C-alpha positions as CSV (number, residue, x, y, z in Angstrom):
1,M,-24.5,2.1,-16.3
2,I,-22.8,-0.9,-14.8
3,S,-19.1,-1.5,-15.4
4,R,-18.0,-4.2,-17.8
5,I,-16.4,-5.9,-14.8
6,H,-19.8,-6.4,-13.2
7,R,-21.6,-7.5,-16.4
8,P,-22.1,-11.1,-17.3
9,G,-19.2,-12.1,-19.7
10,G,-17.0,-9.3,-18.2
11,P,-13.2,-10.0,-17.9
12,E,-12.6,-13.2,-16.2
13,G,-10.3,-13.3,-13.2
14,V,-11.4,-10.0,-11.6
15,F,-13.3,-11.7,-8.8
16,A,-13.0,-15.4,-9.5
17,I,-11.8,-17.7,-12.2
18,R,-14.1,-20.7,-12.7
19,N,-12.0,-22.5,-15.3
20,N,-9.6,-24.8,-13.4
21,Q,-6.9,-24.6,-16.1
22,Q,-7.0,-20.8,-16.2
23,H,-7.0,-20.7,-12.4
24,L,-3.9,-22.9,-12.2
25,E,-2.1,-20.8,-14.7
26,R,-2.9,-17.6,-12.9
27,R,-1.9,-19.1,-9.5
28,R,1.5,-20.2,-10.9
29,Q,2.2,-16.6,-11.8
30,V,2.0,-15.5,-8.2
31,N,2.8,-18.6,-6.2
32,E,6.5,-17.7,-5.8
33,F,5.6,-14.6,-3.8
34,Y,3.9,-16.6,-1.1
35,T,6.6,-19.2,-0.5
36,T,8.3,-19.4,2.9
37,S,11.6,-18.3,1.5
38,A,10.0,-15.3,-0.2
39,I,8.3,-14.3,3.1
40,N,11.5,-14.8,5.0
41,K,13.3,-12.4,2.6
42,I,11.0,-9.5,3.6
43,S,10.4,-10.4,7.2
44,Y,13.1,-8.0,8.4
45,R,10.9,-5.1,7.1
46,I,8.1,-6.2,9.3
47,D,10.5,-6.8,12.2
48,D,11.7,-3.2,12.1
49,V,8.2,-1.8,12.4
50,S,7.3,-4.4,15.0
51,R,10.3,-3.3,17.2
52,L,9.1,0.3,17.0
53,F,5.6,-0.8,17.9
54,L,6.7,-2.8,20.9
55,D,9.1,0.0,22.0
56,K,6.2,2.4,22.0
57,L,4.0,0.0,24.0
58,A,6.8,-0.5,26.5
59,R,7.3,3.2,27.0
60,H,3.6,3.6,27.7
61,A,3.7,0.7,30.1
62,S,6.8,2.0,32.0
63,E,5.3,5.4,32.8
64,E,7.8,7.2,30.6
65,E,4.8,8.4,28.7
66,T,1.9,8.9,31.1
67,A,-0.5,10.3,28.6
68,S,-3.3,7.9,27.5
69,F,-3.2,6.7,24.0
70,D,-5.6,5.0,21.4
71,M,-4.5,1.4,21.0
72,C,-6.7,0.9,17.9
73,Q,-5.1,3.9,16.3
74,M,-1.6,2.7,17.2
75,V,-2.3,-0.7,15.7
76,R,-3.7,1.0,12.5
77,F,-0.5,3.1,12.2
78,Y,1.5,-0.1,12.7
79,A,-0.3,-1.9,9.9
80,Y,0.1,1.1,7.5
81,D,3.8,1.4,8.3
82,A,4.4,-2.4,8.1
83,L,2.7,-2.6,4.7
84,A,4.5,0.5,3.4
85,N,7.8,-1.0,4.4
86,I,7.0,-4.2,2.6
87,I,5.8,-2.5,-0.5
88,F,8.0,0.6,-0.8
89,G,11.0,-0.3,1.5
90,Q,10.2,2.6,3.7
91,V,7.6,3.5,6.3
92,F,5.1,6.3,6.1
93,G,6.1,7.4,9.6
94,T,2.6,7.2,11.0
95,L,3.6,5.0,14.0
96,E,6.7,7.0,14.9
97,K,4.8,10.3,14.7
98,N,1.6,8.9,16.0
99,S,-0.4,10.7,13.4
100,D,-1.7,10.5,9.8
101,V,1.5,11.9,8.2
102,N,0.5,14.3,5.4
103,G,-3.0,12.9,5.3
104,L,-1.9,9.6,3.8
105,I,-4.5,7.4,5.6
106,E,-7.3,9.9,4.9
107,T,-6.2,9.9,1.2
108,I,-6.2,6.1,1.0
109,G,-9.7,6.1,2.5
110,A,-10.9,8.6,0.0
111,F,-9.4,6.4,-2.8
112,I,-11.3,3.4,-1.5
113,Q,-14.6,5.4,-1.5
114,Y,-13.8,6.8,-5.0
115,G,-13.0,3.3,-6.3
116,Q,-16.4,2.1,-5.0
117,V,-18.2,4.7,-7.1
118,V,-16.0,4.6,-10.1
119,G,-16.0,0.7,-10.1
120,V,-19.7,0.9,-10.9
121,F,-19.5,3.9,-13.3
122,V,-16.2,3.3,-15.0
123,E,-17.2,5.3,-18.0
124,R,-17.5,8.5,-15.9
125,H,-14.0,8.2,-14.4
126,P,-12.2,10.5,-16.9
127,F,-14.7,13.2,-16.3
128,I,-14.7,12.8,-12.5
129,I,-10.9,12.8,-12.2
130,R,-10.5,15.9,-14.3
131,L,-13.2,17.6,-12.2
132,L,-11.4,16.6,-9.0
133,Q,-8.1,17.9,-10.3
134,A,-9.7,21.2,-11.3
135,L,-11.2,21.6,-7.8
136,T,-7.9,20.8,-6.1
137,P,-5.2,22.5,-8.3
138,D,-2.5,22.3,-5.7
139,G,-3.1,18.5,-5.4
140,N,-3.9,16.5,-2.3
141,K,-1.0,16.6,0.2
142,G,-1.5,12.9,1.0
143,L,-1.6,11.9,-2.6
144,L,1.5,13.9,-3.4
145,H,3.4,12.3,-0.5
146,F,2.2,8.8,-1.5
147,K,3.3,9.5,-5.1
148,S,6.7,10.7,-3.8
149,I,7.2,7.5,-1.7
150,G,6.3,5.4,-4.8
151,E,8.6,7.2,-7.1
152,N,11.5,6.9,-4.6
153,A,10.9,3.2,-4.3
154,I,10.9,2.8,-8.1
155,K,14.2,4.7,-8.3
156,K,15.8,2.6,-5.6
157,M,14.7,-0.6,-7.4
158,D,16.0,0.7,-10.7
159,N,19.4,1.6,-9.0
160,D,19.5,-1.9,-7.4
161,V,18.9,-3.6,-10.7
162,R,21.5,-1.5,-12.4
163,S,24.0,-2.2,-9.7
164,S,23.3,-5.9,-10.0
165,D,23.7,-5.8,-13.8
166,D,27.0,-3.9,-13.4
167,A,28.3,-6.5,-10.9
168,D,27.2,-9.3,-13.3
169,E,29.1,-7.7,-16.2
170,K,32.4,-7.6,-14.2
């Protein structure tokens, strides 16, 4: 079975919109997020992680830490923490701890693999996900940590919106 997304006549816009008018309408919906001012508003989140990354490199270069390290892994941890800070407003902690905290990166990799399979066999997803949940009743540590970070970010945004609404009412 092939997912409806991959069939001719499947939902437009998943991979490419060929209709110019529809393309323009869809682009207008997200354009504001890619303006210079929008990027500038979140750049401090990247700067925070970048400072930590540069500090770690400086420590290794100054012989404070004489142990060898994996530069590719450090860059990967930097990327995960930078993206997490942009998306959730907090880092995963992988760069600071120099490890895959609670298996988050492993979990994301597993989700990518899962998505590749389920993307082709969408109809089987409900069965597969129930089977996986039955096989791991305590849950996946990385998934639970990821879920917790997401829930905290949503609560913080809700509180920020409420605070803003309260200030507007006064």
